[in-house]
N, C-alpha and C positions, 0 to 999 in steps of 0.2 A: 802461700801469700802471693797475690797477683802481681805480675811484673809491671803492672801500671805504677806500683809504688817503688819505682827505681831510684827515686832520689835518696832512699835510705841506704843505698849501697855505695860505698866508697872503697872496697877492697879489690885492687886490680891483680891481675895475673901476670903483668910484664910480658904480654904476648905480641906486642905490636911493633912495627918497623917504624923508623923515623918518619915524621911528617914531611910532606913535600910541598914547598911554596909554588905559587904560580905567578906569572906576569899577568898584568891587567887584561881581562877579557878571557883568560884561559883557564882550564879547569887545573886544579891540583889533584895529583892521583897518587895513590899508594895502596899496597896490599898488605895483609897481615895474616898471621897463621896462629891457629888455636893451639898449637903444640910447640912450635919453635919459630925462630926468625925466618921470614920468607926467603926461598931459595933464590939462586942467582939469575933464573930465567927471565927473559925481558918482560916489560911491563906490558907489551903488547899481547904477549902469550897469556899472561895472567888475566888481563882483562877481557880478553876474547871468551874466557870461560864464563865470565859474568855479563856478556853483552856490552862491555864498556869499550873504550879505545876509539871511538869514533870521532872523539874531539868535541869541542864546543862549537854548536851551530848557530850560536846567537849572532845576528847580523852586527857589524861595527856601529857605534853610536853615531848619531848624526852630529854634524858641526855644531859646536857650541854647547853640546850635551854634558852634563856633570860626568867627570871622570870617576873610574872606579879605584878603589885603593890599589897600591902597586902590587900587593900580594896578599895571600889569604893563607893562614895556617890551618889546614883541614883537620877537623876533630878526629881524634883517634876512635877506634872500635873495640869494644871490649865485651867479654861475656859476662853477664850478671852472675853474681856469686850464688850458687845453689841451683842454677838454671842451665847449665851446661850439657846436661842428657835428659832424655825422655823415654820412658819405658810404658809398654802396654803388655798386660799379661792375660792369658785365657783364664777360664773358670779354674779355681783352685784345685789341683789334684793332689795335694799333699806335699808338693815340692815346689818352692817358688822358682827355683832354677829351671825345672822342667816345664813349667806353665808359661815361661817368658815367651811372648809373640815376637816382639822386636825391641831393639833399643836404638836411639838416634842420638847423634852427638855432632858438634860442629868441628870443622877441620880448619877453615881459613875464611878471610873476608877481604873484600876490596872496597875501596871508597874513592870518589871523584867529587870535587868541589869546584864551585864558581860563585861569584857575586853578581846578581842580577837585580836591578832596580831596588837596591837596598837590602835585598835578602840573601842569605846564604842558601844555595840550592845544592843538594848532595845527591849522588847516586850511591847506594850502598849494596854491595852484592854479598851474599852468604852462601857458603858451601858446607855441607856436612854429609855425614854417612849413616845409612840405616843398616843394622844387621840383623838378619832373622835369627830368632831363638827357637828352641826345641818344639815349641807349639805354634811356630810361625807359619803362613801359608802366603802364597803368591797372590797378586791382585794389587788393588789401589788402596792406599792408606792416606791419611792426612796428618800433618804435624802441625801443632799449635805453637807459632813463633810470635814474638813481639820485638819490635824495635822501638827504641826511646832515645831522645836526646836529653841529656840532663846537664844542667849547669851545676858543678860540684862547689862545695864551699861549706860554711858552717851551717847554712840552712839550704841544702841542695833543692833545686828547682827543676820539674820536669817541663821541658820547653815543647817537645813534640813526641807523640806516641802513637803507635798503630798496631793492631792485632791482624795476624794472618793465619788462615789454614792453608799450609803448603801441600799441595798433592804429591805424591810419590808412588811410583808404579813399581812393584816387584816382579820381575819377570820370572818365568819358569827356570830353574837351574841356576839361579844366581842367589847366593846366600847373603850378598850385601850389595847395595847400590849407592851411588852418589847423588845428593839432590842440591838444588841450587835455588835461590830466590833473589830477585833485585828489586829494590826500591828505587823507582826512577825519579821521584820528585819529593825528597825530604827537604822541606823548605821551611825556613824560619828567619825572622828578622836578625840583620847583621847586628851584633850587640857593639856598644861603644867601647873605645879604648882596646885594651888587651883581654876583655872579658872572654872572647872566643877560646882563649887558651885553657879555660876552665870548663869548656863543653866536652862531653864524652857521649858517644853513640854506644848504648848498650844493646846487646842482643841476647836472647834467652828463650827457652821453651816456657810456655805459659799455659798449663793445662786448666787452671782455674778459669781463665777467660773462655776457653773451649767449652768448659761445662756450663758456664753461664749463657753462652750462646745457644746451647741446646735447650735450656730451660725457657727461653723467651718464647712467648705464645705466638702463634702463627696467625698473622692477620688475615682475615677472610678476603677473597678477591672482591673487588667492587664489580657489581653487575654492570653488564654492557648496556647502555640505554637502547631501547628499541626505537627504530625510525618511524616516524608517524606515518601512517597509510594516507595517500592522496586519493 
């Protein structure tokens, strides 16, 4: 099943730290772990891992401009059920375990929010790990990752979604490496009332979308028009 149908998922893993509100004009920040509550290291240290922590560079509003809401409750990040790991295997050699090339999984996440011009703008960082299997080799590989914002409820609704092929390099002599990916501009309309409390950011591996991308026909390049001779 493609991760694009994230609206059907409402089973959570209880993985995430409490949301952090922000004063007007400033980003709300929080980090989460895919295995336990985030450790007590500083927010600056955590966000440095994902390229966060630079603060909101939005200039102050002009005099008389509409003010932003006093605070914003940043949506939490959760792993989509059934999409927490991704495996690739070599040709079947009679043993599924021995033919495993690598396995990828998520470790933790970070998020940062602000309200700008009536839109919620989020930065979402994803950290994971790739472990080589018995049939694994060094070099570059790509991981199919999807992020989606879903409004949960009786009829869940996908608000925003994007698919990525995240590059990872496996250097010689390292059986496992950490990978990171940051979405800088996850933007959607700020919902009315307390509807933002129903929003969840889902992350997961999406091999179906990767397969669909490979099947897309390659468009021929447009010929370059020749310059007329004078």
